[in-house]
C-alpha atoms as one frame of an Amber mdcrd trajectory, in Angstrom:
protein
  -2.451   0.010   8.177   0.557   1.321   6.273   1.846   4.865   6.949  -1.323
   5.622   8.943  -3.535   4.800   5.953  -5.861   1.809   5.832  -5.178  -0.667
   3.042  -7.849  -3.210   2.118  -6.745  -6.123  -0.040  -9.016  -7.974  -2.454
  -6.800 -10.458  -4.285  -4.167  -8.350  -6.015  -6.271  -5.175  -5.752  -5.574
  -2.724  -2.936  -7.918   0.061  -1.827  -6.314   2.846   0.236  -8.320   4.879
   2.761  -7.654   7.804   5.114  -8.283   7.284   8.847 -11.659   9.016   8.276
 -12.658   6.342   5.736 -12.229   8.363   2.527 -10.954   6.204  -0.324  -7.967
   7.926  -1.926  -6.452   5.171  -4.021  -7.089   1.896  -5.815  -4.183  -0.168
  -7.125  -3.946  -3.387  -9.082  -0.510  -4.957  -8.768  -0.850  -8.014 -11.016
  -1.945 -11.593 -10.515   1.500 -12.986  -9.802   0.983 -13.933  -6.143   3.908
 -11.770  -5.007   2.202 -10.365  -1.919   5.450  -9.570  -0.085   6.612  -7.483
  -3.048   3.209  -5.785  -3.146   3.579  -4.719   0.498   7.065  -3.368  -0.238
   5.655  -1.349  -3.158   2.749  -0.056  -1.072   5.129   1.520   1.468   6.349
   4.447  -0.678   2.960   4.794  -2.393   1.068   5.156   0.892   3.745   7.486
   2.276   3.296   9.857  -0.677  -0.505   9.683  -0.419  -0.382  10.307   3.332
   1.676  13.453   2.810  -0.651  14.615   0.031  -3.764  14.108   2.181  -2.303
  15.601   5.362  -1.999  12.337   7.255   1.163  12.042   9.341   3.018   9.067
   7.770   5.224   6.840   9.869   8.898   7.598   9.270
């Protein structure tokens, strides 16, 4: 869970869901194996999506 949104990883593909289970995003971040960098990139992305969908993001 990042910024109160669920993130499901399938390889380098990340599906983002609200706490109610609604999928609101699907990202592909490249097949470079840089998972730590992917998590760092997902932080601001999930924060913006959480605000957009009315989910209280972690500050």
